[in-house]
ZAKEFI-481061 format. One record per residue (C-alpha): residue number from 1; z negated, y negated, x. Coordinates in Angstrom, 1 decimal. Layout:
<atoms>
   nr      pz      py      px
  NUM       Z       Y       X
...
</atoms>
This chain:
<atoms>
   nr      pz      py      px
    1  -123.5    47.8    54.4
    2  -121.5    44.6    54.2
    3  -117.8    45.2    53.7
    4  -115.6    44.0    56.6
    5  -113.7    40.8    56.0
    6  -110.0    41.5    56.1
    7  -108.0    38.4    57.1
    8  -104.7    40.2    56.3
    9  -105.8    40.6    52.7
   10  -107.3    37.1    52.2
   11  -105.1    35.0    50.0
   12  -105.7    31.9    52.1
   13  -104.8    33.5    55.4
   14  -101.9    35.4    53.9
   15  -100.4    32.3    52.3
   16  -100.9    30.3    55.5
   17   -99.3    33.1    57.6
   18   -96.3    33.4    55.2
   19   -95.8    29.6    55.4
   20   -96.1    29.6    59.2
   21   -93.5    32.4    59.5
   22   -91.1    30.6    57.2
   23   -91.5    27.3    59.0
   24   -90.9    29.1    62.4
   25   -87.7    30.7    61.1
   26   -86.5    27.5    59.4
   27   -87.0    25.5    62.6
   28   -85.1    28.1    64.6
   29   -82.1    28.1    62.2
   30   -81.8    24.3    61.7
   31   -82.3    23.2    65.3
   32   -78.5    23.1    65.7
   33   -78.4    20.4    63.0
   34   -80.5    18.0    65.1
   35   -83.1    17.3    62.4
   36   -86.7    18.4    62.6
   37   -88.6    19.9    59.8
   38   -90.6    16.7    59.4
   39   -87.4    14.7    59.2
   40   -86.1    17.2    56.6
   41   -89.2    16.7    54.5
   42   -88.6    13.0    54.5
   43   -85.0    13.5    53.5
   44   -86.0    15.9    50.7
   45   -88.4    13.4    49.3
   46   -85.9    10.6    49.5
   47   -83.4    12.8    47.7
   48   -85.9    12.9    44.8
   49   -87.0     9.3    45.1
   50   -84.3     7.2    46.8
   51   -85.4     3.7    47.5
   52   -89.1     4.3    47.9
   53   -91.1     2.2    50.3
   54   -92.3     3.6    53.6
   55   -95.9     3.4    52.3
   56   -94.9     5.4    49.2
   57   -93.2     7.9    51.5
   58   -96.3     8.2    53.7
   59   -98.4     8.8    50.6
   60   -96.0    11.5    49.2
   61   -96.1    13.3    52.6
   62   -99.8    12.8    53.1
   63   -99.4    11.2    56.5
   64  -100.3     7.9    58.2
   65   -97.9     5.0    57.5
   66   -97.1     4.7    61.2
   67   -96.1     8.3    61.4
   68   -93.8     8.0    58.4
   69   -92.4     4.8    60.0
   70   -91.6     6.6    63.2
   71   -89.9     9.4    61.3
   72   -87.8     6.8    59.3
   73   -87.0     5.0    62.6
   74   -85.6     8.2    64.1
   75   -83.6     9.0    60.9
   76   -82.2     5.5    60.8
   77   -81.2     5.8    64.5
   78   -79.3     9.0    63.6
   79   -77.6     7.4    60.6
   80   -79.4     9.5    58.0
   81   -81.3     6.7    56.2
   82   -80.9     3.0    55.7
   83   -83.6     0.4    55.0
   84   -83.0    -2.4    52.5
   85   -85.3    -5.3    51.6
   86   -87.2    -5.1    48.4
   87   -85.8    -7.6    45.9
   88   -89.2    -8.7    44.7
   89   -91.4    -8.4    47.8
   90   -90.1    -9.6    51.2
   91   -92.7    -7.5    53.1
   92   -91.4    -4.2    51.7
   93   -88.4    -2.3    52.9
   94   -86.9     0.4    50.7
   95   -85.6     3.6    52.3
   96   -82.4     5.3    51.1
   97   -80.6     8.4    52.3
   98   -77.1     8.0    53.6
   99   -74.0    10.1    52.8
  100   -74.5    11.9    56.1
  101   -78.1    12.8    55.0
  102   -76.9    14.2    51.8
  103   -74.5    16.5    53.6
  104   -77.3    17.6    56.0
  105   -79.7    18.0    53.1
  106   -77.3    20.4    51.5
  107   -77.0    22.5    54.7
  108   -80.7    22.5    55.3
  109   -81.3    23.6    51.6
  110   -78.9    26.4    52.1
  111   -80.8    27.6    55.2
  112   -84.1    27.4    53.4
  113   -82.7    29.3    50.4
  114   -81.3    32.0    52.7
  115   -84.6    32.4    54.5
  116   -86.4    32.8    51.1
  117   -83.8    35.3    49.9
  118   -84.2    37.3    53.1
  119   -88.0    37.2    52.9
  120   -88.0    38.4    49.3
  121   -85.2    40.9    49.7
  122   -87.5    43.9    49.3
  123   -88.5    42.6    45.8
  124   -86.5    43.3    42.7
  125   -85.8    40.4    40.2
  126   -88.8    41.2    38.1
  127   -91.1    41.2    41.1
  128   -89.7    37.9    42.3
  129   -90.3    36.4    38.9
  130   -93.8    37.7    38.8
  131   -94.5    36.4    42.3
  132   -93.2    32.9    41.3
  133   -95.2    32.9    38.1
  134   -98.4    33.9    39.9
  135   -97.9    31.3    42.7
  136   -97.2    28.5    40.1
  137  -100.4    29.5    38.3
  138  -102.5    29.4    41.5
  139  -100.9    26.0    42.4
  140  -101.6    24.6    39.0
  141  -105.2    25.7    39.2
  142  -105.8    24.3    42.6
  143  -104.1    21.0    41.6
  144  -106.5    20.7    38.7
  145  -109.5    21.4    41.0
  146  -108.3    18.8    43.5
  147  -107.6    16.3    40.8
  148  -111.0    16.9    39.2
  149  -112.9    16.6    42.5
  150  -111.0    13.5    43.7
  151  -113.2    10.9    41.8
  152  -116.4    12.6    43.0
  153  -115.1    12.6    46.6
  154  -114.2     8.9    46.3
  155  -117.6     8.1    44.8
  156  -119.4    10.0    47.5
  157  -117.4     8.3    50.2
  158  -118.1     4.8    48.7
  159  -121.8     5.6    48.4
  160  -122.0     6.7    52.1
  161  -120.4     3.4    53.2
</atoms>
């Protein structure tokens, strides 16, 4: 007899479900700030790399340049980012967070932290640390798998063309 597949115990389904639930709660709590989760993701990346180009931003977020451009347009309209010309390439515009964005980023980070704290409230400190260590280990392993398979995928794509 073949054992029944249990979605609730499959790590892929479980991690996706946890992520979905956290996103849903985050969206609910930050809706009053007037910034979407996608816009917050842009602001979070700009906080780490202020002055990146829209192309670099799109690459970091794994999205099309036009989509990233629309997100930046909306953030600029709301006074959360500013674009400046690249000093060495007239075609490139660098994107920087504004002071208003920094304040909103702090508020959104506090919301995200509170959601995580609430989600993990049934775990003691040792269990939380173990969970983080295990998740980091899985992420590192998956990153190495993706990195190792990237050249093979590119070669296969080039051969098919």
